[in-house]
N, C-alpha and C positions, 0 to 999 in steps of 0.2 A: 678503561678499554674503549669506551665510546669516544672519548676525546682523541685517542690514537687513530681510530677508524676514520673519524672526521678529518683529521690532519692528512691521512693518506689520500682520502677522497679529494681534498682540496689540491694536493700535489698532482694527482692524476688529471684533474680537470684543468688546472692552471699551472703548467710547468714553471719552475723557478725563473724569474727574470733577474739576472744578476747585473747590477750596475757596474760591477768591476769588469764584467765581460763586454761591456759596451765600448765601442770605439770612442776615443776621446776621454776615457776614464781608466787608463791602464795602470795608474799608480795607487789606486785605492788599497789593494792588498798590502802595499808597503807600509801604510799607516795603520791598517787593521792589524798588522802583525804586532804593533805596539799598543794600540788601544782601539776599542770599538765604541768608546764614549764612557765618560764617568757620570754617574747619577748626580753628582754635585753640580754638573754643568747643566744649566737650564736654557732651553731654546723655546721661545714663544712663537706660536703661529697665529698671525692675525689673518684669518681666512674664513672659509665657510665651515659649517658643521662637519664633524668627523665621525664616521661610522666606526666607533671603537670596538664593535663586535667582530670586525673583519679579522680573520685568523692571523693576519700578519702582525696585529697589535697584541697578540697573546703574549704577555710577559713584558710589554712595553710600559714604561713609567710615564703615563699620560694623565694629566688632570685637566678638567675643563672648568673654566671660571665663568660666572654669569656676566653677560654683556647686554647691550641693547638689542642684539640680533637674536632671532629665534634659533634655538640650538638643537632641535630634534632633527637628526639626519634622515633623509629619505632619498628618493631617486631624482631629486631636482639638481639643477646646475650648481648651486652653491655647495651642496653636499658632495657632488662628484669632485668639484675643485678642491675642497678642503680635505677630503679623504685621500685624494691623489697626492697632494702636497705633503700631508702628514706621513704617508707611507714612504715617500722618497727619503725622509730623514729617519723615521723611527721603525720602519719595517724590520721585524726580527729575523735574523739570519736562520735559515732552515725552515722558514714558514712558507716559502714560495715567493716572497718579495724581500730582497735584502736592502734595507735602508743604509744610508751613509753613516749615521751615528746612532745605532739602535740602543746603545747603552746610556745615552744622555737622557735627561728628564725633559718632558715636553709640557708646555703650558698652552692649552687650546683656548684662544680668545676669539670666538666667532665675530666677524664684522660684516660678512655677507650672509644672506638668508635666502631660503627657497620661498618664493611668493606663489600666488595663485597662477594657474595656467602656465606653469613652468617658467615664470618670470624670475629673474635674479634680482633680489632686493639688495642694492648696494649700500654703501655708507657714505656719509659726507666727510669732508676733511676734518671737521670738528669731532665727529664720532671716531675717526681714525686716531686723532690726537688723544682722545679719551682712552682708547684701548692701548695705545703706546704707553701712556703714563701708568695705566694699570699694570702693564707688563713690567715696567721699571719698578713699581712698588712691590711686585711679587718676586723680585730678585732675578729677573731674566738676565742672562749674559749676552744672548743673541736674540734678535727679533726678526722674523722672516715675514715680509710683506710681498706676496705675489699678486700685486695689483697696483693701480695708480690712476691718475687723472692726467690726460693730455693738456698741457698748458702752453701758452705762446712763449713764455720766458722762464719757466721753471719756478715762478714765485708762488709760495703757498699761502694758505690762510695763516693769519698771525698765530693762532693757537697751535696749529700743526707745527709751525716753525719752532715755537717754544717747546713743544713736546720733544722734537728732535734734539733741541739744545739740551734738554734735560737728560737725554740719552748720552750725549757727549759728556755732560758734567758727571754723570754716574758711571761712565766707562761701560756703556752698553752698545754693542755693535748692531746696527740696523742694516739688514740686507734687503734690497728691494728690486723688483723686476723693472727692466728698462722700458718695457712696452713693445707692442707688436704692430706699430703703424708703418714700419718700413721706411722711415724718413729721418732726416736730420732734425730731430725734435725731442722734446723733453717730457717726462712724466714726473708728477709729484706723487710720492716722496722721493723717488730715485734721484732726482736732480738736486736734492738738498745737501748742504754741506754736512760732512761727517757720515753720510749714508754711503754704503757700498752698492752702486748700481750693477746689475748683472744683465748682460745681453745673452742671446741664444746662438749656439753654433750647431752645425750638423755633425754627423758621425766622423767626418774627416777633419773637424776643427774649423771649418770655414763658417763665417757668420751667415745666419739665415737671412734671406732677403727681407723677411718681415721684422727683423730685430732693429730697434732704434739705435742711433749713434749720435745723439746730441753732443754738442761741444763740451759740456760739463762732464759727460760720461767718459769722454776720451782722455781726460786727465787722471781720473781715479776709478774707472769702471773696468770690469773684466767680463769676458764671455766664457760660458761653460756649455756643456752639452744641453741642448734644448729641443732636440729632434727625437721623436719617438721614445720618450723617457718612460720606461715601464713602471707601473705602480698600481695601487689598489683602487677599486671602485666600490661604492656602497653595495652591500648585499653579498660580498665575498668574491667578486670577480676581479680580474686583472686586465688592464689595458695600457696602451701607450699613448701619450699625448705630446703635442708640440707647442712650443711657445716660451717666451721669457719667464712665464709663471713657473715653469718646471726646471729652468736652469737655476733660478734663485735658491730653491731649497738644497740643491746640490752644494752650492757654496756655503749656505748656512750650516749644513751638515759637516762639511770639511772644517769650518770654523769651530764647530763644537768639538771635533776630534783634536784640533790643534790646542784648544783650551784644555782639553783633557790631558794632552801631553804635558802641558805646563804643570798641571796638578801632579802628574806622575813623577815629574822631575823635582817635586817639592817646591815649586814656584807658585806664586799667586796668579790665578787666571787673569790675563790682561787682554781684553777684547781689542783695545786700541792697537796693541802690538800685533795681534793676529791680523787685523785689517791691513796694517802696513805690510806684513809678511805676504799676504795674499796678493797685494798690488805689486809689491817690489819683485816678487818671484814670477809674476805672470810672463808668459812667453811673448815677446813683442812680435809685431807683424813683420813678415818678410815681404817687401814690395814685389819681389820676383815670383812669389807664390800666390799672393792675394791681390786682386785687381784694385780694391779700394780699402786701404788700411784704416780708414776712419771707422769702418764697421767693426773692427777688432777691438775698439776702445783702447785701453792701456795694455791689453794683452790677453792671452788665453790662460785659463786656470791651469796651474802647475802644482799638483798636490805634493809631489816629491820635493819640489823646490821650496814650497812654503814650509814643509816639515823640516827641511834642512835649516832654514832661517830660524825657526822656532827652537830647534834643538841646539843649534850652534850659538844662539843668542841674537836677539834683535837689538840693534843700537838705539836706545830710547831717545838719544839726542837727535837722531835722524827722524824719528817718529814725531817728536815735538816740532822740529823744524818744518816737517811736512804739514802737520796740522796748522801751523801758523801761516804757511803759504796758502792753504785753503781758505783760512779766515780772511785773508787779504782780498780774496775774490768773491766774498759774500755780496749778495744783492739785498737791498732792503726788503723786509717782509711787506707784502701787500696782497690784497685779494686778487685772484686770477681774473682775467678778462671774462665778464659774464657771458659773452658770446661763445667762449670756449668751454665754460664750466657748466652751462645749463642753469645758472643762477638768476637768469633774467626773470622779470615779473611774469606771472602767469604760469600755468601748468603745461608742460611740454612732454610728449612721449616720443621715443624713438625705438624702432624695432630693428635689431641687428641680426642678420642671418649668421649662422655659425656652421663652419665646417672645419673640423679639427683632424689632423692626421692621427690615425688610430691603428692599433694592431690588435686583432681579435685573438682571444686565447685559443689554444688548441682544442679542437673538438666542437667548435661552433663559433658563431659570431657574437660579438659583445652586444649587450643591450644598449639601445640608443634612446635617450630621452628626446622628446620633441624639440623643435627649434626654440631658441631662447628669446625672450622678450625683455629688453632692458628698459626700465622705467626711469626717466630723468626727472628728479624733483627740483623745484626752484628753491627749496629751503636752504640749500648750501651746496658748494661744489661737490661733485660726486667722484668717489673712488671706485673704479671698476676692476674686476679680476683681470689679470693680464693674459688671459687666453681669449678675451673678448675679440671677436673678429677672427680668432683662430678656432672658434667653436667651443662648445662645452660638452659635446656628446662624445661618447666612446662607441664608435660603431661605424660601419660603412666603408672604412678604409679610404675615405676621400682625402685628397691631398690638401695640405694646409693652404688656405688662400687668404692669409692675413692682408689687411690693407697695406698697399705698398708701404712640579717645583714645590716652590713652597706654597702651601695652601693658606688661604686667607679667607675668613668667613665674612668679615664686615669691611666695607670700603668707607673709610672716614673721609669727610670733606669739610673744608672751611673755605667757603666761596664768598666773593664780593660781587655785587651787581645791582641791578635795579629790578624792582618787582613788576610783574605783569600778571595777567589772568587769561585763562583759556577755558573752553567748555568741553573739549575732547570730541564731542559729536554734535551734529546739528540738532538731534533730538534733545540733548541735554541743554543746549542753548535755548531752544524753543520753550522747554519746560521752565527755564529761569525767567524768560520774558513773560510767560503766562502767569508766573507767580507774582510779578510786579503789579499786574492789574492797573496799568497806566497807559493812557493813550500816547501813541507815537514814542514809545520807549525804545531807545537805541542801545543795545547791550555793548556796542563798540565805543560808547562815550564814557570814559572812566569816571568822570564826575557824577554822572547819572547813576552809575552802578554803585558808587560809594554812598550816594544819598540813600539809595534803597537799603544797602547793608547797614547803614547807621541806624535805620529804623527797624531792620530785621537782621540783627547780627548772626542769628542761627543759620542764615542763608549763605554765610561765608564759605561753608563747606560744600556748597553747590558748585563752586568754581574750582578750577585747577589753578592754583597759584604757582607762578613760575618766577625763577630768577634768571634775568637776562643780561647778556653782554651786548650793548647796543640794542639791536632789534632781534637778536637771536636768543631764544630760550636755551639755557644750558642745564637747568634742573627744574623738576616739579617739586613743590614743597607740600608734604602730606602730613600735617599734624595728626597725632593719634594718642590714645591713652587718656588718663584722668586729667591731664593739663592741656588737652587739645584746645579747649575753649580759650585759654590764655594765649596760645600760639596764634589762633585765628585773630584774636584781638590785636596782637602785635602786628600781624600782617595788614590788618585794616588800617591801623594807626600809621604804619610806615608808608602805606600806599597813599593815604590822605596827605602825608607830609610831602611825598613826591609831587602830587598834584599841586600843592600849595607852594612848591619851591623851597620847602623847609628841610627836605631830606635829599641828599645827593646819592647816597649809596646805602645798601643794606648788607649786613653780614649774616650768613646762614651757616653755622656749624651743624653737622649731623652725620647720619649714617645712611648710605644707599640701601634701600630696602626692596628695590624692584625697578620698574619702568612704567611710563604712561605714554599713551599716544595722544597727541594734540590734534586740534581740528584740522591743521594743515597736513596731517599725516606724519609729521616729525615725531620721533620717539625720543624721550629724554629720561634720564635716571630720576627715580623718585627718592627724595631725601626726607627721612624722619628728622625734623629739626630738634636741636638741643636748645631749649627755650632761653636758658641763661645767657647764651651767646648771640641771640638775635638782637641786633642793634640797627637803628636807622639814624643817620646823622648827616649833617652838613659840615663842610670844612670849618665854617665860622664857629660852629658849636664846639668842635674839637679844640680849636684855638682858644676859645673862651675857657674851656674846662682845664686845659693843660697850661696855658700861659696866664690865665686870669683876665681881669678887665683891662682894656686898653686905657692908658692914662689920658685924661681929658685935655690937659694942658700940653702944648707943644714944648719940646725941650729934649734933653739927652735921654730921659727915661722913656718917653714915647718913641724916640728914634730907635732906642735899643729894642723896645717891644716890637716895633714894626719890622725890624731886621729879623728877630726871632720868628715872628709870624710868617714872614716871607720864606724863610728857610724851611719851617715846618710844612707850609703849604706846598713848597716845591717837593719835599719828601713824599707827602701824601699823594700828590698828583702823579709822581713817578710810579708809585705802587698801584694807584687806581687805574691809570690810563696807559702808561708805558710798559709796566711789568704785569699787566693783568693776565689772569690765568684761570684754570678750571678748579683750583683749590684742591687738587687730588693728592699730589705727592707731599711727603713731609716738608720738603723745602717750600712748596707753595703755601702750605698751611701756616708755616712759621712766618713767611713774608706777609701774608694777608692779616695774620693776627697782629703783627707789629704795627700795622696801619690802624687797626681798630683800637688797640691798646697803645695809644700814641704817647703815653706818659714817658716811657723809656726813650722814645725818639725825641720827645720834647727836651728831655734832659741833655741829650746829645746835641740837639740844635742850639740850645741855650749856651752850652760850653763852646761850641764851634763858632757861633756868631760873635762871641766876645773877642775872638781873634781875627775877625774880618775875613774869614774863609768861607767858601761856598761849596754846596753839595756837588760831588763828582760821580761817585759810584755807589751802588747798593748791591751787595752780594750775600748769598746764603751758603753756608758751609757746614758740613757735619761737625758737631762739636766734639773735640777729643776728650772732654770731661763731661760726664753725665751721671745722674743718679742711677743706681741699679734698677733694671727693669724698665728704664725710660728711654726715649728717643729724643735727642736734643740737637738743635741746630743754632748756629751762631749767625746773627744778622750783623754784617759788617758794613758800616757807612763811611765812605771816604770823602774827604773834603780837600779842596785845593785853594791856593792863594792866587786870585786872578791878577794880583799886582806883580807876582814873580812865580812863574810856573816852573822855575828851575829848582825850587826848594822842595823838600819832602812833603808828601801829602800827610794829612792827619787822619788816622783810622780810629773809629770808635766801634766797639763790639758789645752786644748784649746777647743773651742766650734764651731760647724759647724751647720749652719741653712740649712736644707734640704727641706724646704717647697716648693721651686721652682725646676724647671728642672735643673737649674744650682745652686749648693750649694754655700755657701759663709761662710767664717769664721767671727766670731764676738767676740769682747772683746779681752782681753789680755791673754797671757800665765800665768797660776798660778802654783805655786809649793809648796809642803809640804813634810814632812817626814812621813813614815808610817811603822810600824812593820808588818812583814808578818806572 
């Protein structure tokens, strides 16, 4: 009875805000008559914390996964943003807020957090990449990102580009806000290939002045209602917000419904086909009705048209042709301009005033958090929520003035990189220096630190050991348990090898057990390492172990050895430097393990080089054959004949089982010829 009374009170205080009744979304009832979402369809939200106690989520299938961001919702800007976005998709019908796909399952992966003094703690592109890979690993069909970073050319961090590529490989649809800068400009990740960028329209379907319209968006982006979108706010309230942030989840929700329709029809959910249907069915701009058709991107969201394409069947040959046309327009991955990203040396802070179009619930004004302060960190390019500049507060009714699933307990990683160390806090660093008791000791000189640890090995746990890609820490390594001393010894030995030039890279398999803050303020996942898989090596060491000793005398034998050594070095360098990754997804773990356990690769190289062919491609594919209860991936290595590129390539394949923390190769190397 108490629950019923509370529901009635909520309805009286906050009358139902029906998305279907909003101008610009007249066709939602047509698809709701067929489905309101299937629980088997999982939509991941990479946003702020969500207040799941809000009445609109009662009965919603939402699970929250641990990330690097603080996840306790409050009245801060990240919680407002995350709760609003979640309710647009998952608000239960009859609760006062009707979401687009209330029957789908939601995976909450917070990437923004509420900081002190009402500051929005945003995420870096690397942190976003990590959350995207986590969503893929959790079986998401759709990933909604209502945020982004303004870039001069739409080029992302290399790891973010690879995370989006992993979505394409696993057929996961990424929907991202186009940004609210009101210019012909691009945001990452919306500008990336295979992402569906979403701009914002007003109630009449005309693009908002604040919505971006970059050239890439115009080829495969759509606009949807983004003005006064009603949804939930923390604490049980209802408000309406404006911006591309709130147009994106409308499209993500519709995508979830279309995938649910495929399931209902007995088909396999196909996010790639749904993306194509959304773009192909979008209502194109009419120059007689709209002054600047560039702002409409590829067209306006047409729910009924997309539903018709899905139910009548999407021609997959057209989808494949479209995907290939996009690939032809890819730009090389590179770091964004530091001037645009805030990644320049030194700490910089920027305060952005926020005024967001709002609608107060009946019976009183909505509560308004204080102005937002956005802190820009130099650690990595920053991803901001896409209502930045359009405000983050629900209240005041001010006009928008933007600038012109499945549950998983343990995240397994198998990462490659170089070791580093950190202190976490200045106090911890000072305590370490005082423990040295040496004049003019500099804790920033690795050789001096290692000299001290050699004499005092127990002090190794006073440091935060990190695994880095270039100069960027991606994990903290936290040995624990009865064999922690052995792990610390391995870390010391590996780091000494790095200093001496005897170790190029280190492999760290393990399980993510939390997160740690570094002295710079960066937060990284903490990994409990699996000692048996911790290796430090130099390419020359792997060559010696896999190929044996190089013949001393010149001649055919040494020439053959050198040829195999060059081929294996090429393979290792491709994995280490060209295909480097965070080691999170099963594909990444299989690839990284294949480089540390190079014996299989050496067998491939030995056979290949006997035929005077050279390395061409390295691919990772789900293995069609695997042991029961295991997860297996095939590493496929392609070779070509540089003397005649018209003949078939030689393909070699071996299989890696990644179901455990420590991967293992299974079966024999197979080979065949294939025309490219």
